[in-house]
N, C-alpha and C positions, 0 to 999 in steps of 0.2 A: 408557449412563452419561452423566451430565451433565458438561459441562466446568465447570471453576472456575478462578479466578485461580491463578497459581502459588503454592504454599505458601511459597516462599522468594523473596526478591528476587534471589537468585543463579540465573541461567539460563545455559545454554551458548550462547555467541554464534556467529554465522556465521563469525567470524574466527578460531575455534580457541582462544579464551581465555574464561575465566569472567568474567562482568561482573555488576554489580548493576543494570544498566539493562535492564528487561524489554523484549524485542523478539521478533519473530516471524520465523522462517526457513522457513515452510511456507505453501503455498497452502491455500485453504479445504478442498479435498477431502482433503488429507493430514491436516489438523488435526481436521476435523469430519465425518468420514464418518458418515452416518446421524445426525447431530446436528441438533437444531432450530436454525434460523437465529438466533433471539434470543440464546441463550446464546453463540453464536459472536461476535456483534457486541459483547455485553457484555465478552467476553474480549478481543477486538481493541481495544476502546476503552481498555483499561488499559495498552497498550504505549506505550513512548516512541517507538519507530520500528519499521519493518518492513524487513527485508532479503529481498526477493523474488528468489530466485536462479533460479527456474524461468523459462526464456526460450523455451519451446516453445509457449506459447499466444500468440494474437494480441491478445486483448481485455484481459484483466487484471481479472477481477471483484474479487478481493481488493484490488487497488490502488484501485479505485473506492470500495469500502467504507471502506478506511482513509482515503482522501482526504476523504470525506464526514464522517468523524469528526475530521479534522484531525491524523491520525497520519501523519507523513512516511514515504514508501516509497522505499527505494533499490532500483532495479530496472533490468532490461535495456532498452536503447534500442529493441529490436524489439517491445516490448509497447505497443499503442496507448494504453491508459490511462496508462501511465507517461509517454509523450510528451505527452499532453494535460494531466495533472495535476501532474507532478513533473519538469519539464524539467531543473531544476538538480540532480536526483539520479539521472540516467540514467548507466548505465555499459555498456560493451561486455560481452557475456556472457563469463563465465570470466575476468574481470579483477579479481582481489581487491584489487589496489592502488588502483584507482579507487574501488571500493566502500568500502574502509577509509578513504580520505581523505574521502569524503562523510560517513561516520558520524562521523569526527573533527570535521568542520565542524559537524554537528548538535549534538554534545556540547560543543564549545568556544564556540559562539556562540549564546547564547539569542535574540539578535535574528534571526539567520539561521533558526533553528528556528521562531520565531513567524511570520516572513515566509513560509516554505515552507508551514506549516500553514494559515495564513490564505488563501494563494493556492490551495491544494489544495481547501479547502472551497468556495471560489467556483467553481473550475473543475470540480468534481464535478457541479455543476448541469447540465452538458452531458449527463450520463448519466441524468438524472432521467426519469421517465415522461413528464411534460409536454413536456420538451424533445425527447425521442425521438419522441413522437407528432407534434409540430409539424414536425420534419424529415421524417418519413415522409409526412405529409399534403402538405407542399410538394413532395416528390418525386413523389407520385402525381398531384397537380394539374398538375404540369409535364409530364405524359405519360409518366412513368417506369414 
């Protein structure tokens, strides 16, 4: 089945209330098992923000994808991509008060939202193929 945008602007929020702000509280594998990548990215691009509650991975693929799209991610401070792309939106795992205050800041301050989104797009370049290739070649040339 192909994914599509939510039929309604009302979606269940990570904070236990209904909201008219589209957001995502699932990692890629939960949302898009056996789904083509392109529909997932089109779906992700429509979200106002992502609340990535899963703190047991170290890299954060969905976080990087959202960053490249300029979609802010509120996520755990133990996820590398979160630390790299969204330092101002990191929370300790299982601390809903921190996460809720970050979502409030995104909703109440358009300037903060724009700053976070712009910064994330820039920082996501670190994870690009060319950037990764350069770092790998530098490591190998240094005798790694």
